[in-house]
N, C-alpha and C positions, 0 to 999 in steps of 0.2 A: 464389629460387624465383619463377617467372614469375607465377603467379596468387595469390601470398600476399596481395596487396592486395585481391583480390576475395574471398578466403576469409575474411579477418579480419572484415569487416562481418557475414557470416553468423553467425559464432560470437559476435559481440557481441550478436546477437539472442538467442542461447541464454542468455548471461549476463544479459541484460536480463530475459528471462522468468523466470530463477531469482530475480532480485531481486524480481520481481512476486509470486512465490509467498511470499517472506518477508514482503512487505507484507500479503498476505492473512492471514497468520498473526499479524498485529499486531506484526511485528518491523520494520516500515517498509520496510517496503518497499513495502514497497512495492510492493503491489500493484502496483504497476503502474508502476513507474518507478525509475530508478536515482538515488539521492540523490547529492549532491556528495560528493567523497572525504572531506572532513572529517567529514561527517555519518556516513559509514559506518565510518571507521577512526580517528577521534580517540581518543587515549589518555585514560584516566580518571585523575583526580587526586582523592585523598581529602581533601585539605586546603585546596587553593586555592579561594577563593570565585569565583563567576562574575565575569567581567570587568566592571568598572564603567566605562561610557563617560564620557569627558569631556564637559562641557557643549558642545553644538554651537554653532558660530558663528551669529550671527543671519543668517537667510537673506536673500538679496537681495530687494527688494520685488517684482521681476518674477517671482520663482520661485513657481509655483503650489503651494499646500499639497498634501501627499500625500492621496490619496483615503482616505475613511473606510473602516474595516474593516467591511464589510457582513456581517451574519449572515444566511445563506441560510435561508429559511423551511423548517420541517420538512415532509417529504413527506406525513405523515399527521397527523390531529388528535391531538396529544399534550398532555395536561394537564401543564404544567411544574410541578415542585415549587416550593414557595415558597422553599426554601433548598436548592439542589442540592448534593449531596455527591459527591466523587470516588468512583468505583467501577470495578471491573474485570470483565471478562467471566469467567464460570465456565470452568474448564478443559474443553476438548473432548477426551474420552477415546474413542478409536476402539476399539470392542470386537468388531469383526468385519471381514472383508475388504470391500473396495469392492464386489465382486460381490454379496456377501450383503446389504450395506446398500442397494445399488441395487435389488435384487430385492424387498426389503421395501417400499420406497417405490413402485416401479413397479406394484405390485399393488393400490394403493389411491389414493384421492384425497388428495393432500397438503394438509394444513391446518396451522394454527398449532400445533395440538397435537403435530405431528410436527417442530417446528422443531429440536429436539435431534437427531433422526435426520438431518435435512438437513445440519446443521452437521457431524455425524460423516462423512457422505458427502463433503461438500466437502473436509474434511481428508484423508480416505482417498484421494481421487482425485488429490491433488497429485503423489505419486510416479508414479502411473499415467500422468498426462498428460505429465510430464517425460520418461518413457521413450518415449512416442509422439513427443514433440517432437524428441528426440535422433535417433530413427530417421528422421524426415522430414528433419532437417537433414543427416544423413549422406548421403541421396540427392542432395543438392545439390552435393556435392563430387565432381567427376568423377575417376575413377581414372586416366584416361589423361593428363590435363593436370596433375593434382596428386596423385600417388600417395601422398606422405607425408601430406598433409591428408586424403585419403580413408581411409588406414589409421587415422589418429587418430580420425576421425569414426566409423568402424565400431567401433573399440574402445570408445569412449565410449558408443555406442549399446548395445553388448552388455552392458557393465557396468551401465548404468542399467536395462536391461530385466531383467537377472538379479536385481538388488536389488529391483525393483518387483514382479516377477511373483507372488511368494507372497501379497501383499496385494491384488492386482488381479484375479486369476482371469480368467474369460472375460467381458469386458464387451461389450455390444452397441455398434455404431458410434455410436448416438445417446445413449449414456449421459451424456457430458459436456454435450451440449446440454440434455437433460432435467434434469440436476442443476442447471444454471445457471438454467433456467427456474423450477425450484422455489425456488431461492434468491431470484431476482428477485420471485417471487410473494409470498413471505413478507416480503421487505423492504418491498414496497409496503404490506403490512398492519401494518408497524411492528415486526416482530421485530428486536431490536437486533443479534443475532449475524448475521442474514441481511443487515442493512444494512451491517455491517462487512465481510462476505464478498463482497458484491456486486461491488465494484471488482476484487478479486483474481480472481474467476471470469471476469469479462469480459476483463480485461487479459491473461490468459494464454490461455484457451481461445478467446477471440474475437479473437485477435491478427490473423489474416488479414483478418477483416471490418473491424477497426479501421483497418487500413492502406488499405483499398480503398473504404470507405464513410464519407466525411467527416461526413455527417449523423448516422450512427449513433455515430460517435466523439464528436461534439459533444453528443449526447443522453446518452451514457454519462458524459461528464465533468460535465455539469450535474447529473445525478442523483447521481453520486458525491459531489459537493460538498454537495448537499442532505442526503444521508444522514449524512455526516461531521459537518456542522454541527448536525444534529438530535441526534446522539449526544453531541456536546460539551455541548449544552444539557441533556442528561439525565445528565451527569456521567461519561460513559465516557471516561476519560483516554487510552485507547489510540488514540482517534480523533485526538488531538492530534499524535501522531507520524506518522500517516498524512497529515495536512495538512502537516506539516513536509516530508515527502518530496515531496509534490506541489509545494509552493512552491519547492523547490530544484531541480525537474526542468525543464530548458529545453523539453522536449516539451509542457509545459503552458503555455508562455509564458515571458516573461522571469523568471528567478529573482528571488525577493523575500527577500533575506537578513534584513531586519528582521522579516518575518513568520515566517521559519524560526526565528529566535532566540526570538521570543515563544512559539511553539508548544513548542519544546524546553524553554524555561525553565519554562513552566507545567506541562508533564508532569513535570519533575524536582521542582518545588515540590509538586505534588499527591502525588507518591510519596515525598517526604521525602528526596530524594537530590541536592539542588542542589550540595552541595560535591563529591560524587563526579563530577558532570557538568561541573565547572568548566572543564576543558580543552576539552571539546566546545563549551561556550557561548562560551568565549573565541575559539575558531577561527571560529565563526560571526560573532561580534561584529566581527572584523577585516574582514569583508566588508560590514558595514553602513556606508553613507556617513554622514558626520557629521549631515546633515540628517534621516537616518532613525532615529537612535538614540532620540530622544524618542518617536517613533511606535512603536518596538518596545516601549518601557516602557509606554506607554499601552495598547497592544494587549494586552500581558501582563496588565495589571490588569483589562481587560475580559474576557479569557478566564478569569481566575481567578473573576471574578464569575459568569460563565456556567456554568462546569463545577463549581465547587467551593465555592460559597457565599461567595466573596470571599477 
């Protein structure tokens, strides 16, 4: 097919956006980025412990030491607990359609007291936005030069629209923009769920701006790292997987497998399922160069201290 090469990148964008929504929901995704295949698809083993790296060979004298793992300062004044303990976000239960939730918030001045409603709207808008994204992507596939691709795109758009419509209702054009503004406003004020949702909202619904505005993209990334590090310091272990996704994503810079291993290991340790994540940890460990293995272990210890009281 003549234009299959041109079509494929477009649909990779769709898949990438889907992964970003999973991230926003705390499933790593990853908001906003597609993790390495091993991170997404590694099989689970219930018995095998995480791979223990052999002691690295002594580095050559001229090899510079790896940079220290910096803790990004929190975006808002937060009194850190003397002994942080691992905790999870409460479940967000969507109890109304996106249209109803939006109208409730649009008729008032959104404050921290409404953080729960904003989180519900954020979650409720995910299928609505995906339906809109599929429809726009379908328009990019020309029927004359790629009839099969066009037919597939139209079918996917119809299916996504049909599944999303009951929960979406009639949303105004600026619904997504306003919802993301509310999330960003509450994140700045220190609401943990909004800080977690910030990245997913931007990376999906701000996708076009991210690709055309390098300054905005840089600011988004900086703010996202600030929020995630602040959440780790407060004990929210879901932020660890978000950081692992970021550090494995080449769009954020060169992948850092040592850091990915540390984040995934500490997440498993905090949740008490290290043995069940052995295969995943081993597959990541295989990417860590010998000189980075001690760094990974040291970073894991520091993360445990920060998020989970040691």
